[in-house]
C-alpha positions in Angstrom: -36.1 -10.3 15.7 -33.9 -8.9 18.5 -32.5 -5.4 18.4 -29.8 -3.9 20.6 -29.1 -0.2 20.0 -27.1 2.4 21.8 -26.9 6.2 21.3 -23.7 7.7 22.6 -23.7 11.2 23.8 -20.1 11.3 25.3 -16.6 10.7 24.0 -15.9 7.0 23.3 -12.9 5.4 24.8 -11.5 2.3 23.1 -10.4 0.7 26.4 -14.0 0.5 27.6 -15.0 -1.9 24.8 -16.2 -5.3 26.0 -13.7 -8.2 25.6 -15.0 -11.1 23.5 -13.9 -14.4 22.1 -11.5 -14.7 19.2 -12.7 -15.1 15.6 -11.1 -14.9 12.1 -11.5 -15.2 8.3 -14.0 -17.9 7.3 -14.4 -20.3 4.4 -13.9 -23.8 3.2 -10.4 -24.9 1.9 -10.5 -24.8 -1.9 -13.9 -23.3 -2.7 -13.5 -20.5 -0.2 -10.1 -18.9 -0.6 -9.8 -19.3 -4.3 -12.9 -17.4 -4.9 -11.1 -14.4 -3.4 -10.4 -13.0 -6.9 -14.2 -12.9 -7.4 -14.6 -11.4 -3.9 -11.9 -8.7 -4.6 -13.9 -7.7 -7.7 -17.0 -7.5 -5.6 -15.1 -5.4 -3.0 -14.1 -2.9 -5.7 -17.7 -2.9 -7.1 -19.0 -2.1 -3.6 -16.8 0.9 -3.1 -17.6 2.1 -6.6 -21.3 1.7 -5.9 -21.0 3.9 -2.9 -19.2 6.4 -5.0 -22.4 7.0 -7.0 -22.3 4.7 -10.0 -25.6 3.5 -11.3 -26.2 0.1 -9.7 -28.0 -1.7 -6.9 -26.1 0.3 -4.2 -28.6 3.1 -4.5 -31.6 3.0 -2.2 -34.7 2.6 -4.2 -37.4 4.3 -2.2 -36.0 5.6 1.1 -34.5 9.1 1.4 -32.7 9.7 4.7 -32.6 13.4 5.7 -29.3 14.9 6.6 -28.5 15.1 10.3 -26.4 17.3 12.6 -23.4 15.7 14.3 -25.3 15.3 17.6 -28.4 13.8 16.0 -29.1 10.1 15.8 -29.3 8.7 12.3 -31.5 5.8 13.3 -29.2 2.9 12.9 -31.7 0.5 14.5 -34.3 1.1 11.8 -31.8 0.9 9.0 -30.4 -2.4 10.2 -33.9 -3.8 10.9 -34.7 -3.1 7.2 -31.3 -4.7 6.2 -32.2 -8.0 7.7 -35.9 -7.7 7.0 -35.9 -10.5 4.5 -34.7 -13.0 7.0 -31.7 -14.2 5.0 -29.2 -12.2 6.9 -29.2 -13.3 10.5 -27.6 -10.2 12.0 -26.1 -6.8 11.2 -24.3 -4.2 13.2 -23.2 -0.6 12.5 -21.3 2.2 14.1 -21.4 5.9 13.3 -18.5 8.2 14.1 -18.9 12.0 13.9 -16.0 14.4 14.4 -13.9 11.6 15.8 -16.4 10.3 18.3 -18.8 7.4 18.3 -22.3 8.9 18.3 -24.4 5.9 17.6 -24.2 2.1 17.4 -26.6 -0.7 16.9 -26.7 -4.4 16.5 -29.7 -6.3 15.3 -30.6 -10.0 14.9 -29.3 -13.4 15.9 -25.8 -14.8 16.4 -26.8 -17.9 14.4 -29.7 -18.8 12.2 -32.0 -21.2 14.0 -30.8 -20.1 17.5 -32.2 -17.8 20.0 -29.1 -15.8 21.1 -29.3 -12.2 20.1 -26.2 -10.4 19.0 -24.7 -8.1 21.7 -22.8 -4.8 21.4 -19.6 -6.5 22.5 -19.8 -9.4 20.0 -17.0 -9.9 17.5 -17.4 -9.6 13.7 -15.1 -10.9 11.0 -13.6 -8.1 9.1 -12.1 -9.9 6.1 -9.9 -7.7 3.9 -10.6 -4.7 6.1 -7.7 -6.1 8.1 -5.3 -5.0 5.3 -5.3 -1.4 6.7 -4.3 -2.8 10.1 -1.5 -4.8 8.5 -0.2 -1.7 6.8 -0.3 0.2 10.1 1.7 -2.5 11.8 4.3 -2.4 9.1 4.5 1.4 9.3 5.3 1.0 13.0 8.3 -1.2 12.1 9.4 1.4 9.5 9.3 4.1 12.1 11.6 2.1 14.3 14.0 1.4 11.5 13.4 -2.3 11.3 12.0 -2.0 7.7 12.2 0.5 4.9 9.4 1.4 2.6 11.7 1.6 -0.4 14.0 -1.5 0.1 13.6 -4.0 -2.8 12.0 -7.3 -2.3 15.3 -9.1 -3.2 16.8 -7.5 0.0 13.7 -7.9 2.2 13.4 -11.7 1.4 17.0 -12.7 0.2 16.3 -16.4 0.7 13.7 -16.1 -2.1 15.6 -13.7 -4.4 17.1 -16.4 -6.7 13.8 -18.1 -7.4 11.4 -15.1 -7.7 10.4 -13.7 -11.0 12.9 -11.0 -12.0 10.0 -8.5 -12.3 9.4 -8.8 -8.5 13.0 -8.1 -7.3 12.6 -4.3 -7.2 9.1 -4.4 -5.6 8.9 -2.5 -2.4 6.7 -2.6 0.7 4.7 0.4 -0.6 4.0 -1.5 -3.8 2.8 -4.6 -1.9 0.5 -2.8 0.4 -1.0 -0.5 -2.3 -1.5 -3.3 -4.9 1.1 -1.9 -7.3 3.5 -4.8 -7.3 2.2 -6.6 -10.4 1.4 -9.7 -8.4 -1.4 -12.1 -9.1 -4.4 -11.9 -6.7 -3.9 -15.4 -5.2 -1.8 -18.5 -5.6 -3.1 -21.6 -7.5 -6.1 -23.2 -5.8 -4.5 -26.6 -5.6 -2.4 -25.4 -2.7 -5.2 -24.2 -0.5 -6.2 -27.5 0.9 -2.5 -28.2 1.6 -2.3 -25.1 3.8 -5.4 -26.1 5.7 -3.6 -29.3 6.6 -0.2 -27.8 7.1 1.2 -28.2 10.7 4.4 -26.2 10.3 4.8 -22.9 12.1 2.9 -20.1 10.3 6.1 -18.3 9.4 7.3 -21.3 7.5 3.9 -21.7 5.8 4.0 -18.0 4.8 7.5 -18.4 3.4 6.2 -21.4 1.3 3.2 -19.4 0.2 5.4 -16.5 -0.9 7.7 -18.8 -2.8 4.8 -19.9 -4.9 3.4 -16.4 -5.3 6.7 -15.0 -6.4 7.2 -17.7 -9.0 3.9 -16.7 -10.7 4.0 -14.7 -13.9 3.3 -11.0 -13.1 -0.2 -9.8 -13.9 1.1 -6.4 -15.1 4.3 -4.3 -14.9 5.0 -3.0 -11.4 3.7 0.5 -10.8 1.6 0.7 -14.0 -1.8 -0.4 -12.8 -4.0 -1.2 -9.8 -4.0 -5.0 -9.2 -5.7 -6.0 -6.0 -3.6 -8.8 -4.5 -3.9 -10.9 -1.4 -0.5 -12.3 -2.3 1.1 -8.9 -1.9 -0.3 -8.2 1.5 0.5 -11.6 2.8 4.1 -11.1 1.7 4.3 -7.8 3.5 3.2 -9.6 6.6 5.9 -12.2 6.0 8.5 -9.5 5.6 7.5 -8.0 9.0 7.9 -11.4 10.6 11.4 -11.8 9.1 12.5 -8.3 10.2 11.2 -8.6 13.8 11.6 -12.3 14.6 8.0 -12.3 15.7 4.9 -13.9 14.2 2.4 -11.7 12.3 -0.2 -12.4 15.0 2.1 -11.3 17.8 3.1 -8.2 15.9 -0.5 -7.2 15.4 -1.2 -7.6 19.1 1.9 -5.7 20.2 1.9 -2.9 17.6 -1.8 -2.3 17.0 -4.3 -4.0 19.2 -2.7 -3.4 22.6 -1.7 0.2 22.1 -5.2 1.0 21.0 -6.9 -1.1 23.7 -8.6 -3.4 21.2 -9.2 -6.1 23.7 -11.6 -8.2 21.6 -9.3 -8.4 18.6 -8.0 -11.8 17.5 -7.7 -14.4 14.7 -9.5 -17.6 13.7 -13.1 -18.6 13.2 -15.7 -17.5 15.6 -17.2 -20.0 18.0 -20.5 -20.6 19.7 -21.3 -17.9 22.2 -20.4 -15.3 19.5 -22.0 -14.6 16.1 -21.2 -17.3 13.5 -20.7 -16.7 9.9 -23.2 -18.2 7.5 -22.9 -19.9 4.1 -25.9 -20.9 2.0 -28.1 -19.6 4.8 -26.6 -21.9 7.5 -24.1 -21.2 10.3 -20.6 -22.5 9.8 -17.9 -23.5 12.3 -14.4 -25.0 12.2 -12.6 -25.3 8.9 -15.7 -24.5 7.0 -15.8 -21.1 8.7 -12.3 -19.9 7.7 -9.6 -19.6 5.2 -6.2 -21.2 6.1 -4.5 -19.2 8.8 -1.5 -18.6 6.5 -3.3 -15.7 4.8 -4.2 -13.8 8.0 -2.2 -10.7 6.9 -4.5 -10.3 3.9 -7.7 -10.7 5.9 -7.9 -12.8 9.1 -8.8 -10.4 11.9 -12.0 -10.2 13.9 -13.0 -7.8 16.7 -16.0 -6.0 18.2 -17.6 -3.1 16.4 -16.4 -0.7 19.2 -12.8 -1.9 18.7 -13.0 -1.5 15.0 -14.3 2.0 15.6 -11.3 2.6 17.8 -9.0 1.7 15.0 -11.0 4.0 12.6 -10.9 6.9 15.0 -7.1 6.6 15.4 -6.6 6.5 11.7 -8.4 9.8 11.3 -7.0 11.5 14.4 -3.6 10.5 13.3 -3.7 12.9 10.3 -4.5 15.7 12.7 -1.5 14.9 15.0 -3.5 13.0 17.6 -2.8 9.4 16.7 -1.6 6.8 19.2 0.4 4.6 16.8 2.4 6.7 14.3 3.9 10.0 13.5 1.5 12.3 11.7 3.4 12.1 8.4 3.1 8.4 8.4 -0.7 8.3 8.9 -0.9 10.6 5.9 1.5 8.4 3.9 -0.7 5.4 4.6 -3.7 7.3 3.2 -2.1 8.5 0.0 -2.0 6.8 -3.4 1.4 5.3 -4.2 1.0 5.9 -7.9 -0.3 9.1 -9.3 -3.9 8.4 -10.3 -3.9 5.1 -8.5 -7.0 4.0 -6.6 -5.2 2.4 -3.6 -3.4 3.8 -0.7 -1.7 1.4 1.8 -4.5 -0.9 2.9 -7.2 1.5 1.7 -9.1 2.3 -1.4 -9.3 6.0 -2.3 -12.4 7.8 -3.6 -13.2 11.5 -4.1 -16.9 11.0 -3.9 -19.3 8.6 -2.2 -23.1 8.5 -1.9 -23.3 11.9 -3.7 -20.8 13.7 -1.4 -17.6 15.1 -2.9 -14.9 14.6 -0.2 -11.8 12.5 0.4 -12.9 9.0 1.4 -10.9 6.0 2.5 -12.9 2.8 2.1 -12.7 -1.0 2.1 -14.8 -4.1 2.2 -14.2 -7.5 3.5 -15.8 -10.9 2.7 -14.9 -14.5 3.1 -18.2 -15.9 1.8 -19.5 -16.2 5.4 -19.4 -12.5 6.5 -19.5 -9.1 4.8 -18.2 -5.9 6.3 -17.6 -2.4 5.0 -15.8 0.7 6.3 -15.8 4.3 5.0 -13.7 7.1 6.5 -14.0 10.8 5.8 -10.7 11.8 7.5 -10.9 15.5 6.9 -14.1 15.8 8.9 -13.3 12.7 11.1 -16.6 11.1 10.2 -16.9 7.3 9.5 -19.4 4.6 8.9 -18.8 0.9 9.8 -21.3 -1.8 8.9 -21.1 -5.6 9.2 -23.1 -8.7 8.7 -22.7 -12.4 9.6 -23.6 -13.5 6.1 -22.2 -12.8 2.7 -22.8 -12.5 -1.0 -24.7 -15.8 -1.4 -27.7 -14.3 0.4 -27.0 -10.7 -0.8 -25.8 -9.6 2.6 -23.3 -7.4 0.7 -26.2 -5.5 -0.9 -27.8 -5.1 2.5 -24.6 -3.8 4.1 -24.0 -1.5 1.1 -27.5 0.0 1.2 -27.3 0.7 5.0 -23.9 2.4 4.5 -25.2 4.5 1.6 -28.2 5.7 3.6 -26.0 6.6 6.6 -23.5 8.5 4.4 -26.3 10.4 2.9 -27.7 11.2 6.3 -24.4 12.7 7.5 -23.8 14.6 4.2 -22.6 18.2 4.8 
């Protein structure tokens, strides 16, 4: 097993992150994407597990002592234990204390059966963790007056208004990004293979996807429940495309990646020379390694751990008036529940307790059946934990990631 670990004793600068090859959301056409409802349920379970419910998220025998902000938690040892069974080829983690990266480590191999060790600058697929980035991009357009949080969907997508379910016509951008719109989680699985084959521009594909999603019967009445929906976030990305005249991918580069110096960020499946995702214990490439590109707004971004940390740092600093992307009030808006008592903010899940610590937490997980990644922010103290793996639920990589994150959170408990 190969281990690369760094302990950082100075302020971290996003622009210094190593540039790497593009990667994206993985999976096979039908089997992959249309298991996302199951994955979404897993994502909620993971966050609930970190919140302290009685399940496999709790470490069974290891107690990690609390550390001071300048102390190393020992990420190397935690990750080494995480891949110890040999089923997870590689894992990586970053610890942020008081708005600065204090420790990072990557452990293992880029691909099972190979000899290339993972490197600190390698890219990792983030899955649905990209939803917070999509929400931030949309917020930038709202600040410039190109979009409104409260405009109804019938005005935002007038070409679809006549055909959409009447229940969706008053849905807003806030509803879409906070999973309050009443939309189904995904479209019918018979369309997935079609989008893998589709050669039309992605905006046209997203318009076609939205037409299908908006014709589906609502899962619940708008604003009355939490209903995790990839459909809703994809439609938010489509609305941003329509308002700006630019593709979602171009918008993300211009509005989020470039201002933060996230040079490794990109879209699409990872390639040889970078970590590969794994399914059934074997590395996957090409179509097998990704969902159709049409759904990128809901989870199709990859980047290095340092760059992901750069985004996390800005999200937390933004609430304190030090963000690079948005006005302070809009960072706070992104991090608040849209519905009183709701579990979701815009691109984030909200929790008041995690790993036995009572504090405000923003969290999310991402999986595409070939990768698994988790992020937890404590914005009030500007602490954060990011953990990723290049394998997924089929080899219990989700449990390994969850356990590492839980131990880190306990180690940095106040």
